[in-house]
N, C-alpha and C positions, 0 to 999 in steps of 0.2 A: 608919862611917856619919858620914856630911856634913851640915853645921848651914846650912839655907836660912831665911830669913825668907819667910812666908806672904802673897802679896798680898791673899790672899781665904782665904774659911774652907773649908775641905776637913774631908769628911765622915770621921770616925775617926783627925784629926789634928792640928789646931786650927784659930785663930782668925784672920784678919787680922792681919798684924802680927806676932805671935807667931812666936819663933825655934825652929826645931825642929827636930831631929838624923833622919836619914832615911837609908835605902839607897842608897847610890851612884847605883844604877841607876834607880832610882825618882827620884830627886831630878833626874839630868841628864837622861833619857829621857823622864818624864812630867810633872813639875810646872815645870820649867823654859822645855821646848818650847811647851805650854801659855800661860804667861802667869802661871802662878799662884804661882810665886815666883822668888825669888833667891838667888842664892851667898851666903850670911852670910862675905862678906870685910869686912874693917876698914872700909872705904870705904861699903859697903852698907847695913854698922850702924850706920855715922856719919850717914849719909844717912838711913834710917830712922829713928834718934832725935830727926832733926831735924824729917821729915816726920810723926811719930806722930801730933798733933795733928789733922791733915788726914787722914789715912788713918781715925782713929775716928770723925770728922764725917760723912765716907762711908758708915761700916761702921751707925752710926745712920742714917742718913739712907733705908738700904738696909731696915732693919730696920725702920724704920717705912714702908714702901712694904708690902713680905713683912707685915706683920701688918694693913695694911686691907685688902691681899686675902685674907688669911688667914679675915678678921672675916669677908668678904662672905662667901665660902666655909662658913662654920662653918653654919648653918641650910638649904645647898641640897642639891637631890638629882637625877640624872639619871636619864632614860628612855632606854633605846635599847633599839630592836626588832630584832628579827634570825627568820630564817625557824628555827622548829624542829622537831624531830620528834618521835618514841616518846620517853616517857620524859624531856619536857623537856631535851634535850640538844639544842644549839644546831648548824644547819650552817656550820660556822665558830667565829668567836672575838670579843670581845670584849675589846681590847687596850687600853690607855692612850690612841694615838691616839684611838681611836672615843669614849672618855670625854671626852678635851680639844677636838674635834667638836663633841660635844653641850655643852659645856661655854661654844662658842663661840657657839653659838645663842640663846644666855642673856646673850649679850656678856661672858662672862667670859673673861679670854686668859690662860693659863698656858702654861708651856713643859711638853711633853708628858715629860720624863724625870724633873719633880718628885712626877707620879703613881706610885705606888709597887704596883704588884703584883707579886707574886712569879708568875703565870705567869696566861695571858689565861681570862678566863672565859669558859666551854666550856656554862653550861647557863642555866635559866632560873633566876630569883629577883632578892633582894632582895640585893645583897653590901655591904658597908663598906670603900670604901678610903681608903689616905691618901694625903693631900696632904701632901708632906714641903718648907717652903720652903729651912730652914735645920737647924742642929740642935737649937735650942730650938723654934721655930716648924711644926706639925705639927697637920694639921686632918684628921678623918674629913670624908670625902662618902661619903651615900648613892647608892648606885649599882643603877636600880632594870633589868633586864633581862627584855625580856616576850618572848616568844615567838610570832609569827604561823605560825600551821599554814598549811598546803601549800593 
């Protein structure tokens, strides 16, 4: 195992500023190249301790921004129209990109990777989809898929 200092929150691993142990390949090939972590050497740990307050202030600002957007999404619903055939099955599907585009029409801009869909929606109806901003900020979003008959 290798020790790394997280520069940002990583799902199922830890929060920004924490020193965590990860497998060497995960740290070397994923976390460090993407700028999500630093190798926990003596110099980096000392520098991290020195900059800890700045990191905490930045993370609290980011969480406040996420909470503001999440509060705006709390009572929001989205309607998406698609061609449908028999038994309310869609020709095609509704993906997270479609949901983000529908939110953009309502002047709400979010990253499509925040929309958590197990699989694309393939039938008409009302669905509850979660928008997950961080480990502790998750908001349900009501998605209404309307079928258009041919």
